[in-house]
N, C-alpha and C positions, 0 to 999 in steps of 0.2 A: 505494499499499500504507499501513496503517497507519502511523504513527511507532512503530517499537520501539528500546528501549534498555536494557543493561543487563543482557542475556539472554546464558547459557553458549553458549559453542560446542559442535557436536555431532560425534562422529567415527562414523567407521563402526560401531565395536560397540555404543553408545549405540543408534544406528537398530534393530540386531539386537534388544536386549534391550527397549527401550521406545519410545512413539512420540513422534515428533520432527517438531517443525513449521519450517516456512520461518524463522519468526520468531527462531528459534535458532540458525540459520546466521551464521556471522561473513562479513564480504563482504572483498571481491570475493566470488560463487560464481556457478558456471554451473550454471544451472537448465534442465532437460528436462522441460516437458509431457509426463507418461508417454501420457496419454490421445492427445495431439496426434500425439504419433512412432509410437505404435501403428496409428493411421489413417494416416499417411502412410506406414507399410510397408506395409499391407495394400491401400491403395489400388493401391501401385505392382506389387505379387506379382499382385494380380488382372488389372491390366492387360496384366502380360506373359503369366500365362495366355490370357488372354483372345485374344490376337494372336500365340500359339504362339511366342512370343519367350522365350530363357533368359534370367535374370535372375542377372545376378553385379555384385552392387554393389561399389563403390567404397567401402573402410573410411578412406580417408583423413581423411573429414569426421568420425568419431566416435571411432576410432584404440582402441576398447574391444573385447576378444573377447567380452565376452557381449553385446554388441550384435549381432555378427556372428552370433553364434549365433541369435540371435532373428532374423536375416533368412532364415539358410538354414532355420530351423524353419517358416517361411511360404511357403517356395517357392523361394529362390534356390538354384540348382544349384551355385554358387561364389563364390567372394569375388576382389577386385582388392586390391591395392597397389602401390605406385609404388617402393619399397625392400626392401633385404634385410631390414634392421630389422625393418620391418613385417610381412616374411611370418614371421618369426619368432616375433613376439608374437600373429599372427593363428592360427599353430596352436594355440592354446587355445580357437579356437572348433571346434576337429575338422573343417576344412572338406573335404570330396571331393575339392575341385579349387580350384588357386590360381593367378591369373594376375597376372605382374608387369607392369604395363604400362609398364615402363621399360626402356630398356638397360642390363643393368650390364656394368661394366667392370671389370675388376681379377681379379686371381687373390685375395687372400682374400676377399673378397663372392661370387664364384662357388663357392669352395670353403664358405662357409656355406649359400648357394643351394642346393648338390649335398644339402647336410645334412637341409635342408628337404625335400628332394625325394626322399629314402628315406622322409619320414613321409606325404606326400602326392603326389598329380598337380601338377606344375607347368609351365605353360606361360609362354615371356617374350615380348614383342613389342619385336621390334627392326628396325632400320630402316639395317642396316649390315653387313656381312660381317666386319669386325674382330670386332664383338662377338659375331658368331654363330662365328667359330672359335675366339677364347675359351672361350663356353659348350660348344662340341662338346668341346675338350679336357678343360674341368672336369668335363662327362659322364662321358666316358672313365675319367679317372683315378677316380671316385667308382662307375662300373658303375650310372650311372642312365639315363635317357632325359627330355630336356626337349621339351615341345611349343613349338611356334615359331609364331608369327602376325607376318608381315611388316606391316611398319605403313605405312600409305598417307598422305601428306599429302593432306587433302581440302580445305584453304583456308586452316589456321591459319599456316601458314610457321613452323612449329616444330621438330619431327621427322619422320619419314616420308619415304618414297622417294616419287618424282614418279611419279605413274600412268602406264603407257606401259611404251615398250622398258625403262626403269630398273628399273620392278617387275619386269617378265617376268625379266631377267636377274640380279635379285637373288635371287628365288624358285628358280632355277634353281640357283643359287650354294650354296643353303640344301640343297638335296636333296642336295648331292653331300656334304654332312659328315654324318659318322656321329655316330651318339646324340642326334640331332636331328628331330623327327618335324614337317613341314611340317602345318598344321592350317589354315591360311586366311591373312586378312585382319584388321587392325586399325586403326581409325581413332579420332580424338576431334575432334567438330565445335566445337571452343571458339570458333570465328568466329562462330559463331549464338549471339546473346546475348540476344536477345528475339524475342518473338513477335507482335511487330509486321507489317505486311506485308510489309517488306524481308525478317525473320526467315522467314516463312513462304514467300517467293520463295527465300530459302537453301535452304530445306531441300527445297524441290521441285529445286533445281540439284543439292544432294548427291544425290539418290536419280536422276537422270540418272546424274551421274557415275561412282556406284556399279555401277549396270546398265552401263554402258560398260566399267569396270573388269574384273565378272567375263564378261562377254560373251570380252572378247579374254582373259583366263587360259583359258577352257574353250576357245577356239580354239587357243590353247599347250598345251594337255592339262595344265593347272595348276587344275583346279575347286578352291576355297575348301569346305571343309566346313565352317568358322567364317568368319564375317562379323560382327567385335564393333565396337561403338561405343555413341555415343552419350554423352549428358550430362545433368543434371537439366531446363537448359533445355528440350531437345529431347524429354525423358520422354517427354510423352503423346502426341508426334506420333512416335513412331519407328516407326508401323504405316505412315507415308507412305514410310518410306523403305525400300521392298520386298525389296530382298535383304538387309536384316540376319535374322540368326540369334540375337545375343545383346544385349544394353544394359547399359553400367556407368555408370549412374548413382551419386553418392556424395552430393552436400548436400541430395538428397530426404527423408531420414531425418530432417531437421532443420529445413531451407530457412533463409532469412535474408533480410536487408532486399534485398538485389541481386536474389534470385532472385524475392521478391515483386513488386519493381519493374517487373522484365523481364516479368512479366508470365505467370510459371511457376506461381507458387502465389498464394493468398489471403492477408491479412494472418492469418488465423486458422490457417493451416496452419504457421507459424511455433512450432516446437516448444520452440526455445532461446533462452535469453536470460540477459544477467549482471545479476545483484543487487549494486547498489551500494548508498553511504552517502553523503547529504550531511555534508560535514566542514565546509564555509565558505560562509557568504551575505556575506561582509566587502563586495563590493561590489555595488553596487545594481546589479539587473538580472542578476548574475551567480553562479550557481551553480557550487560545487566539488564532485565526487564523487570517491571513495576508488579509481577504476579510470583508468588512463590507459592507455600505448601498452604496458605491460607484462601488461596485461588484456584490451584490446580489437585486434580488426585494426584495421593501418593503413591498409586499402582503403578507399577512396573509394567514392561512390556512380558504379555502373558507367554508367548511364544517363544521369547528370545532373550538372552542373558543383555543384550545392550543398555548400560546406563542412560535412559532416556527417558522423559515425562510427556512428552508432547510432539507434535509433528508440525514444524515452521513451514507454513503454508509459502511465505515471501521468501524463505532461504532454507530451500530443502537440504541443503547440506550443513547448516548448522544441527547441533546436539545440544539438547535440554538435558543438560550433563547432572545439576543439584538443584536443587532448592532450600531456604533458609525462611520464616514466616511471612516476609516480605519482598523477597529478592528470590527470583528466575537466573540461572545462569546458562547463557549457552555457549558454548563452543563454535566461535564462528571462524575457525581458521577454513574451513572448507566451506563455507557459507554460501560461495558463489556470488555473494554480491557484499557491496559496501554497508554496513548498518552504522549510523550513527546515531547520536544521542537526539531525541524527539521522532526517530522513526516510530512507528506504529506496525504491528506484526499479529496476524491472526495464527494462534496453535489449536491444533487437534487435539482433545486430551487423551491420553490412552487410556481411560475409564471416564467417561460421561455423566453418570448415576450419581457417584460421589462427586464429581465436579458441578455439580448442579446442584447439589445440598450445601455449598460453600456460599451461595449465591443469593441475593435478596431477590434480584429483577433478571429475566429475561427480554432479551430485544432481539424483536421479530423482524428481518430485513430481506429485502428484496433489490438485487442489486446495490448501490451506494444509500441507498432510503432505508429510514428507520419507519416499519409500517405498525409496528405493535411493541408494546411494553406488557409485561407478564409478572405478577408477583409471583414467586417462586413458594407458594401459598400451604407445602408441604413440608417445606423447609424444617429441618429439626424436630419433626413430630415423630419423635422416639419411642413415645407411651403409647 
């Protein structure tokens, strides 16, 4: 980007009243290319329709009710969240159906979730009867009903019931609890991180595993109506997992460098970048920008040992080597361009979900123009 200095900052009110441009934004600023984002959303919605899959996107990536509403407008049948605070925020999107893909523990959280369930249909994914009993008690006290998905561990080793006898007994336990409706099973294939031969083989293994799980449940008289799973890396291979009925991608709305390097998208599919300003070039070969660990995700490149925290669009040869809280260090020796104090750069972060959680606002841009400002309303909603 051309060097820009001395321009006033922009507010949401400014954008509503007069044309505003990227050069007028203070940095660091989280930018979203509206054309790319819209293309990502439409592609996923069309894929889901073509393969008769319900699309229930996870809002953990964008955390913005307006964007959840857009996903619903394009055909998503519901949305997914992880925390009660996120569920409360996402009521602003008027979702017809909301899945909490995380076990909710504790009376106060469950009381709040019951209040959400008075306003929309809520399903919770669980892997233990302790959480299920608490959910049932909260539903009874609030006079609501929750749908429940039994979470199955399909290889990540994080949460989820082991397939087989343990899963069967867990579901039978769910059926004994009042105010809960057993809907089916859910899973997260987070162990499949790339689309190389190993990743594609893992997708085939997952297909076989789920087929055996569902066949066992049918024999036991526990057929799942819903088989919910998926991720952004596996998104466009979901049809290979024949038992799936709904998919829950999150990162796909923006994508990021790790998604790109995993082979799940192309560089031109990355809609989000962080605009920063060069603030120092005092050391030869080194550039300091005004975004550090309070601006960017600290995630390393998933498929590579390279010490880098993002891809610099205007200087692809520069390497984002390290960060302090407010300082980003670029090794500019192979930048390919001369960088000077005042230059503004856009950097695609390795992991966009955690980067978004660091920002109060996102700016929707088309070309050089700022067309939207969104409050990151789900930011910091950890409870």
